[in-house]
C-alpha positions in Angstrom: -4.9 -7.4 -7.3 -5.2 -10.4 -5.0 -6.1 -9.4 -1.4 -5.8 -12.0 1.3 -7.1 -11.2 4.8 -6.1 -13.2 7.9 -7.0 -12.9 11.6 -4.8 -14.0 14.4 -6.3 -14.7 17.9 -9.5 -12.7 17.1 -12.7 -12.5 15.1 -13.1 -9.7 12.5 -16.6 -8.3 11.7 -17.6 -8.5 8.0 -17.8 -4.7 7.8 -14.1 -4.4 8.8 -13.1 -7.1 6.2 -14.9 -5.3 3.4 -13.5 -1.9 4.4 -10.0 -3.4 4.5 -10.4 -4.9 1.0 -11.8 -1.7 -0.4 -9.1 0.5 1.1 -6.3 -1.9 -0.1 -7.7 -2.0 -3.6 -7.6 1.8 -3.8 -3.8 1.7 -3.2 -3.3 0.3 -6.7 -3.9 3.8 -8.2 -0.5 4.9 -6.8 1.4 2.1 -8.3 0.0 -0.3 -10.9 2.7 -2.8 -10.2 1.1 -3.8 -6.9 0.0 -7.4 -7.4 -0.8 -8.8 -4.0 -1.8 -7.6 -0.6 -1.8 -9.6 2.6 -3.7 -8.0 5.5 -3.2 -9.5 9.0 -5.4 -8.5 11.9 -4.1 -9.4 15.4 -5.4 -8.8 18.9 -3.5 -8.8 22.2 -5.6 -7.8 25.2 -6.5 -4.1 24.5 -4.1 -3.6 21.5 -5.3 -4.3 18.0 -2.7 -4.5 15.2 -3.1 -4.4 11.5 -0.2 -5.3 9.2 -0.3 -5.0 5.4 2.3 -6.5 3.1 2.0 -5.2 -0.5 3.8 -7.4 -3.1 5.2 -5.2 -5.9 5.9 -6.9 -9.2 9.6 -6.4 -9.9 10.4 -4.8 -6.6 10.7 -5.2 -2.9 7.5 -5.8 -0.8 6.2 -2.8 1.1 5.2 -3.5 4.7 3.3 -1.2 7.1 1.9 -1.8 10.6 -0.6 0.1 12.7 -1.8 -0.2 16.3 -4.8 1.2 18.1 -7.6 0.3 20.4 -10.0 -0.4 17.4 -9.3 -2.3 14.2 -10.8 0.5 12.0 -8.5 3.2 13.3 -5.5 0.9 13.1 -6.5 0.1 9.5 -6.8 3.8 8.6 -3.3 4.4 10.0 -1.8 1.6 7.9 -3.6 2.8 4.7 -2.3 6.3 5.2 1.3 5.0 5.7 1.1 2.9 2.6 -0.3 5.7 0.5 2.4 8.0 1.7 5.1 5.5 0.9 3.7 4.7 -2.6 3.4 8.4 -3.4 7.0 9.0 -2.3 8.2 6.1 -4.5 6.3 7.4 -7.5 7.7 10.9 -7.0 11.2 9.6 -6.8 10.9 7.9 -10.2 11.8 10.6 -12.7 13.2 10.5 -16.1 16.8 11.4 -15.8 17.6 11.3 -19.5 17.9 14.4 -21.5 15.2 15.0 -24.1 16.3 14.0 -27.7 17.9 16.7 -29.8 15.7 18.0 -32.6 16.8 17.2 -36.1 18.0 20.1 -38.3 18.2 22.7 -35.6 21.9 23.5 -35.5 23.4 26.9 -34.9 23.6 28.6 -38.4 
């Protein structure tokens, strides 16, 4: 998975960057079709925002945003939201086809 991290109007410590990359890479276990992740950190006065856009191969991109006073807590909120959405999508995918009929077992 390709992870791209950007900062708007702020500087991000290296520890936050590495944590963001690690957390986003863990999301691939919920859906292996996730191919790209764009993480955007933004700061406006006392509010810090984190936005993550996951590109899913063969599907719609998944977008989540989080706000808090600190980047780490905003990042944790975003990761929780994305994990919840990916789990829900995985649970919705079920096999709606009936199992194949076995050969030779016909009412005698």
